[in-house]
C-alpha positions in Angstrom: 0.4 -0.1 -0.1 2.9 2.4 1.0 4.5 1.8 -2.5 1.5 2.3 -4.4 0.8 5.7 -2.3 4.2 6.8 -3.5 4.1 5.6 -6.9 0.9 7.8 -7.2 2.2 10.6 -5.9 5.1 10.6 -7.8 3.0 10.2 -11.1 1.4 13.0 -10.0 4.4 15.2 -9.6 5.2 14.1 -13.0 2.1 15.5 -14.2 2.2 18.2 -12.8 5.4 19.2 -14.5 4.2 17.9 -17.8 0.9 19.8 -18.0 2.3 23.0 -16.7 3.5 24.2 -19.9 0.4 23.1 -21.8 -1.7 25.5 -19.5 -0.1 27.8 -21.5 3.0 28.4 -19.0 0.8 28.5 -16.0 0.8 31.9 -15.5 -3.0 32.4 -15.5 -4.7 32.3 -12.3 -7.1 29.4 -13.1 -3.6 26.9 -14.2 -2.1 28.4 -10.6 -5.6 26.9 -9.0 -5.2 23.7 -10.7 -1.6 23.2 -9.7 -2.5 23.7 -6.4 -5.3 21.6 -6.2 -3.5 18.9 -7.5 -0.6 19.5 -5.0 -3.2 19.4 -2.1 -4.5 16.2 -3.4 -0.8 14.6 -3.7 -0.1 16.0 -0.2 -3.1 14.2 1.1 -1.8 11.2 -0.2 1.4 11.7 1.0 0.0 12.3 4.5 -1.6 9.0 4.1 1.3 7.4 3.6 3.3 8.6 6.8 0.4 7.5 9.3 0.7 4.0 7.7 4.3 3.9 7.7 4.1 5.7 11.5 6.9 7.8 11.0 7.6 11.4 9.0 10.9 11.4 6.8 11.8 15.0 5.5 15.3 15.0 3.5 16.2 19.1 4.1 18.5 20.3 1.7 19.7 24.0 1.8 17.3 24.7 -1.3 14.6 24.2 1.2 16.0 27.0 3.5 17.0 29.3 0.4 12.9 28.8 -0.8 11.2 29.0 2.7 13.8 32.2 3.5 12.1 34.0 0.5 8.7 33.1 2.0 9.4 34.5 5.5 10.9 37.7 4.0 7.7 38.4 2.0 5.8 37.3 4.9 7.5 40.2 7.2 7.0 42.4 4.1 3.0 41.8 4.3 3.5 41.8 8.1 4.9 45.2 7.9 2.5 47.2 5.5 -0.3 48.7 7.0 -3.8 47.6 5.5 -5.8 50.2 3.8 -8.8 50.2 6.6 -6.3 51.3 9.2 -5.7 54.5 7.1 -8.2 56.8 6.9 -9.5 58.0 3.3 -7.5 61.5 3.3 -4.8 60.1 3.9 -5.0 57.1 1.1 -6.1 60.1 -1.4 -3.2 62.3 -0.2 -0.7 59.5 -1.0 -2.6 58.5 -4.4 -1.6 62.5 -5.2 1.6 62.2 -4.3 2.7 59.1 -6.5 1.0 60.5 -9.2 2.9 63.9 -9.1 5.8 61.8 -8.4 6.7 62.9 -4.6 8.0 60.9 -1.9 5.3 59.6 0.3 5.6 60.4 3.8 6.0 56.7 5.3 9.5 55.6 5.1 10.3 52.7 3.1 11.0 50.4 6.4 7.5 50.9 7.2 5.7 50.3 3.9 7.5 47.3 3.1 5.2 46.1 0.3 4.1 48.2 -2.4 1.4 45.7 -3.6 -0.1 43.7 -0.6 -2.1 42.2 -3.0 0.8 41.1 -5.4 2.7 40.1 -2.4 -0.1 37.3 -1.4 -0.3 36.0 -4.8 3.4 35.6 -4.9 3.3 34.2 -1.7 0.7 31.6 -2.6 2.6 30.9 -5.9 6.0 30.4 -3.9 3.9 28.3 -1.3 2.9 26.1 -3.9 6.0 25.3 -5.6 7.9 24.7 -2.0 5.5 22.1 -1.8 6.3 20.4 -5.1 9.6 21.0 -4.6 9.4 18.6 -1.3 7.6 16.0 -2.9 10.2 15.7 -5.7 13.4 16.2 -3.1 11.7 13.0 -1.2 10.2 10.8 -4.0 13.4 11.2 -6.7 15.9 9.5 -4.3 15.8 6.3 -6.0 17.7 5.9 -9.3 15.1 4.4 -11.3 12.7 6.8 -10.2 15.4 9.3 -11.7 15.5 7.2 -14.9 11.8 7.5 -15.2 11.4 11.3 -14.4 14.5 11.8 -17.1 12.2 9.9 -19.7 9.0 11.9 -18.9 11.1 15.1 -19.5 12.5 13.7 -22.6 9.0 13.1 -23.9 7.8 16.7 -22.8 10.6 18.5 -24.4 10.6 16.5 -27.7 6.5 16.9 -27.7 6.7 20.7 -26.8 9.7 21.4 -29.6 7.4 19.4 -32.3 4.4 21.6 -31.7 6.5 24.4 -31.7 8.2 23.6 -35.2 4.7 22.6 -36.3 3.1 26.0 -35.9 6.0 27.6 -37.9 4.7 25.2 -40.8 0.7 25.1 -40.0 0.0 28.0 -37.8 -3.4 29.7 -37.4 -2.8 32.6 -35.7 -3.7 30.9 -32.4 -1.7 29.7 -29.3 -1.9 26.0 -29.8 -4.6 26.5 -32.8 -7.2 27.2 -30.3 -6.5 30.5 -28.5 -6.4 33.7 -29.9 -3.9 35.9 -28.5 -3.0 39.6 -29.5 0.9 38.8 -30.7 0.7 35.7 -32.4 4.1 36.1 -33.8 5.3 36.6 -30.2 4.3 33.0 -29.4 5.9 29.6 -29.7 4.2 26.3 -28.9 1.9 26.9 -25.6 3.8 30.0 -24.4 3.1 33.4 -25.1 5.9 34.7 -25.1 8.7 33.2 -27.4 11.6 33.9 -24.4 9.6 31.8 -22.1 9.4 28.6 -24.4 13.5 29.1 -25.1 13.9 28.9 -21.3 11.8 25.9 -20.9 13.9 24.1 -23.7 17.2 25.4 -22.4 16.4 23.4 -19.2 15.9 20.4 -21.0 18.4 20.6 -24.3 21.6 20.0 -22.6 20.6 16.4 -20.9 20.3 14.2 -23.8 23.6 15.4 -25.3 25.0 15.0 -21.6 23.7 11.1 -21.6 25.7 10.2 -24.9 28.8 12.6 -23.8 29.1 10.8 -20.3 28.1 7.3 -21.8 24.9 7.3 -19.5 22.9 5.2 -21.7 24.1 2.5 -24.2 25.1 3.2 -27.9 22.1 1.7 -29.1 20.4 4.5 -27.6 22.7 7.4 -28.5 20.7 7.7 -31.9 17.4 8.5 -29.8 19.4 10.6 -27.6 20.7 12.4 -30.5 17.4 12.8 -32.1 15.9 14.3 -28.8 18.9 16.6 -29.1 18.5 18.2 -32.7 14.7 18.4 -32.4 15.0 20.7 -28.8 18.1 22.3 -30.3 16.1 23.2 -33.5 13.2 24.6 -32.0 15.2 26.5 -29.6 17.0 27.9 -32.3 13.4 29.1 -34.0 11.5 30.4 -30.9 13.7 33.4 -32.3 14.9 34.3 -29.0 18.3 36.2 -29.4 18.8 35.2 -25.5 17.6 31.2 -26.2 20.2 31.5 -29.3 23.0 32.9 -26.8 22.2 29.9 -24.1 21.8 27.6 -26.9 25.8 28.1 -27.9 26.6 28.5 -23.9 25.2 25.2 -23.3 27.0 23.6 -26.6 30.4 24.9 -25.1 30.1 23.8 -21.6 28.8 20.3 -22.0 32.3 19.0 -23.5 34.7 21.4 -21.4 32.9 20.8 -17.6 32.8 17.3 -18.9 36.5 17.2 -19.3 37.2 19.4 -16.3 35.7 17.0 -13.8 37.5 14.0 -14.7 40.8 15.2 -13.0 42.0 12.1 -12.5 41.5 10.2 -15.9 41.1 12.9 -18.4 39.0 11.9 -21.5 40.0 13.3 -24.8 38.3 16.5 -26.1 38.2 15.0 -29.6 34.8 13.3 -28.6 32.9 15.9 -26.9 34.1 18.5 -29.9 32.8 16.3 -32.5 29.9 15.3 -30.5 29.1 19.0 -30.1 30.0 19.9 -34.0 27.7 17.0 -35.1 24.7 18.2 -32.6 25.7 21.8 -34.2 25.3 20.8 -37.8 22.2 19.1 -37.2 20.4 21.9 -35.7 22.1 24.6 -38.3 20.6 22.2 -41.0 17.1 21.8 -39.3 17.0 25.7 -39.1 18.1 26.2 -42.6 15.3 23.5 -43.8 12.7 25.0 -41.8 13.6 28.8 -42.7 16.1 31.1 -40.4 13.9 34.0 -40.9 12.5 34.0 -37.2 16.5 34.2 -36.4 18.0 36.7 -39.1 15.0 39.3 -38.0 15.1 38.8 -34.1 18.9 40.0 -34.8 18.1 42.8 -37.2 15.1 44.7 -34.9 13.7 44.3 -31.7 10.1 44.1 -31.7 7.5 46.6 -30.8 10.3 49.6 -29.6 13.2 51.6 -31.0 16.8 50.6 -29.7 17.6 53.8 -29.2 19.8 55.5 -25.8 16.5 57.4 -25.0 13.7 54.8 -25.4 12.3 54.3 -21.6 11.3 50.4 -22.3 15.0 49.3 -23.7 16.5 47.0 -21.0 19.8 49.1 -20.1 16.9 51.9 -19.2 15.0 49.6 -16.9 17.9 48.1 -15.6 18.9 51.7 -14.4 15.7 52.7 -13.2 15.5 49.1 -11.0 19.2 50.8 -9.5 17.1 53.2 -8.1 14.7 51.3 -6.8 17.1 49.5 -5.4 18.8 52.4 -3.8 15.8 54.0 -2.3 14.7 50.2 -0.6 17.8 48.9 0.6 16.7 46.8 2.9 13.0 45.1 2.7 12.6 45.8 -1.0 9.4 47.0 -2.3 7.7 43.7 -2.1 7.7 40.3 -3.6 5.4 40.4 -6.5 5.0 44.3 -6.3 7.8 44.9 -9.0 5.5 46.5 -11.4 3.5 48.8 -8.9 6.6 50.1 -7.3 7.8 50.7 -11.1 5.3 53.4 -11.8 6.7 55.7 -9.4 10.2 55.9 -11.6 8.4 55.2 -15.0 9.9 57.5 -17.4 7.5 56.7 -20.6 4.7 59.0 -19.5 2.6 56.1 -18.2 2.2 54.8 -22.2 3.6 51.9 -21.3 3.6 49.1 -18.3 6.8 47.5 -17.2 6.2 44.4 -15.3 9.6 42.7 -15.2 12.9 44.1 -14.6 14.3 41.7 -17.7 17.2 40.7 -15.0 15.5 37.9 -12.3 18.6 38.8 -10.0 18.2 42.6 -9.8 14.4 42.5 -9.8 14.7 39.6 -6.9 17.4 42.3 -4.7 14.6 45.4 -5.8 11.5 43.1 -4.5 13.5 41.6 -1.5 16.2 44.0 -0.7 19.5 43.1 0.7 17.5 39.6 2.0 16.9 38.7 -1.4 21.0 39.1 -2.3 21.5 36.9 0.3 19.1 34.2 -0.7 20.7 34.7 -4.2 23.9 33.9 -2.5 22.7 31.0 -0.7 21.0 29.8 -3.8 24.2 29.5 -5.7 26.0 28.4 -2.9 23.5 25.5 -2.6 23.4 24.5 -6.4 27.6 24.6 -6.4 27.4 22.0 -3.5 25.0 20.0 -4.9 26.7 19.9 -8.3 30.3 19.0 -6.9 28.7 16.0 -4.8 26.8 14.6 -7.9 29.8 15.1 -10.1 32.5 13.9 -8.4 34.3 10.5 -9.6 32.8 7.6 -8.9 33.0 3.6 -10.1 32.3 3.7 -13.4 29.3 0.9 -13.4 26.3 1.8 -15.9 24.3 3.3 -12.8 26.8 5.6 -11.8 27.4 6.5 -15.5 23.9 7.3 -15.8 23.9 9.6 -12.8 26.8 11.3 -13.7 25.7 12.0 -17.5 22.0 13.2 -15.6 24.0 15.3 -13.6 25.9 16.7 -16.2 23.3 17.8 -18.2 21.1 19.3 -15.2 24.2 21.5 -14.1 25.0 22.7 -17.5 21.3 23.2 -17.9 20.8 25.5 -14.7 24.1 27.4 -16.1 22.2 28.3 -19.2 19.1 29.4 -17.4 21.3 31.2 -15.0 22.9 33.2 -18.0 19.7 33.7 -20.0 18.1 35.0 -16.2 20.6 38.1 -16.6 18.8 39.7 -19.5 15.2 38.1 -19.0 12.5 36.8 -16.9 11.7 32.9 -18.0 11.7 31.7 -14.1 8.9 34.1 -13.4 6.8 31.7 -15.5 5.4 28.9 -13.3 5.6 26.3 -16.1 9.8 27.3 -15.8 10.3 27.6 -12.2 8.1 24.2 -11.4 10.9 22.4 -14.1 13.9 24.2 -12.3 13.0 22.9 -9.1 12.4 19.1 -10.1 15.9 19.7 -11.7 17.4 20.9 -8.7 15.4 17.6 -6.9 17.2 15.4 -9.4 20.4 17.2 -8.8 20.3 16.9 -5.1 19.7 13.4 -5.5 22.1 12.4 -8.3 24.9 9.9 -7.1 23.4 9.4 -3.5 23.9 5.9 -3.8 27.5 6.0 -4.0 27.8 7.6 -0.7 28.6 5.9 2.7 26.3 7.8 4.7 23.4 10.5 3.6 24.7 13.7 3.2 20.9 15.2 3.1 20.3 15.2 6.6 16.7 12.8 8.0 14.8 13.4 10.7 12.3 10.8 11.7 9.4 11.2 14.3 
């Protein structure tokens, strides 16, 4: 009964990861509600399992601390924000006029910690949901067979998403997934309204099949399947038209052989095989792009959609980044509130209100702007946690088939996390729920990869 419940919860977890991108990235309220409802069902089943086992086992990782820390900071921001009912109507009107006239508010930033309490609550809800899924992933992906099964599911997902995106290039009708009308159909790719979000999702999956070949994680009979997966996902990633996606694609192709060569310090493998593999995959992607049509790539590098690329344009990224720095300077300790960036930005907006800026197009700057110095500390903690997990998973091990698969999986996940880290410096793909969920599941895979070779568990286990 316990094993059956574990399998059901694992299937539900993988179903959430699989379905989230097809819910148009799970950025709308109805999609977040659906994922939350599924999570509650899975937690209930997990609770029944613990009752049957008469034990509560929690495998804590540093990433748990980072996520819970962000939730706690947001709770403090919310508790430090006066509710509208606590202020009289005249004070609210006076404050609104100050905002419209560009004047500083009387209340100091440390007493008005969230500039958008409603947005902070929604962000906390979404973050709490992601913490729940990450906790289940960290518990359920501890077995090697389960990690192999998760790898297969992720490869099927990446292949289908890439295939649907490519088919839309051939037979698109101007609608998202052929059923939903969108304002800018040219910006969509697959189920994502924004091609940059689709590129971020594919960046997290593309390195995995290449790493399986490079690290001999699968038998040679399956190299062809992994190669096909890499070619389809790589071609789709290039044809999203995302300039950041193209940059990350090149970076991941370079990082894969270099990182694999660097981590094998005792027995240096020849770089020739890695370079040859990358050359073949790159050539295949280039042929695929030329066959389908390279116009989405060339047009994106020759012009910026919707705005002119001038130094005085209030919507270009450098201008938004400079404005975000001003926001950080004015609110260094507690930030403007988790999920409150778009509201707080209106006080710094230089576009006369003609355009709405909802993201900083730099996840690192936006995190610090929203959470202040605590966001910077949490960011450093996350980098340290991921570096620790990667170093442990990529350490030399006995080269039996299971160990080769574990190291190859860890290599692919590490490069995928590095790739999305590069993309996050000039975009906001991880603010999409589907991408964030996949990101956390990959971290859970990395935390658990190679654990079977340890003499004792590194991740603390507590039983009650």
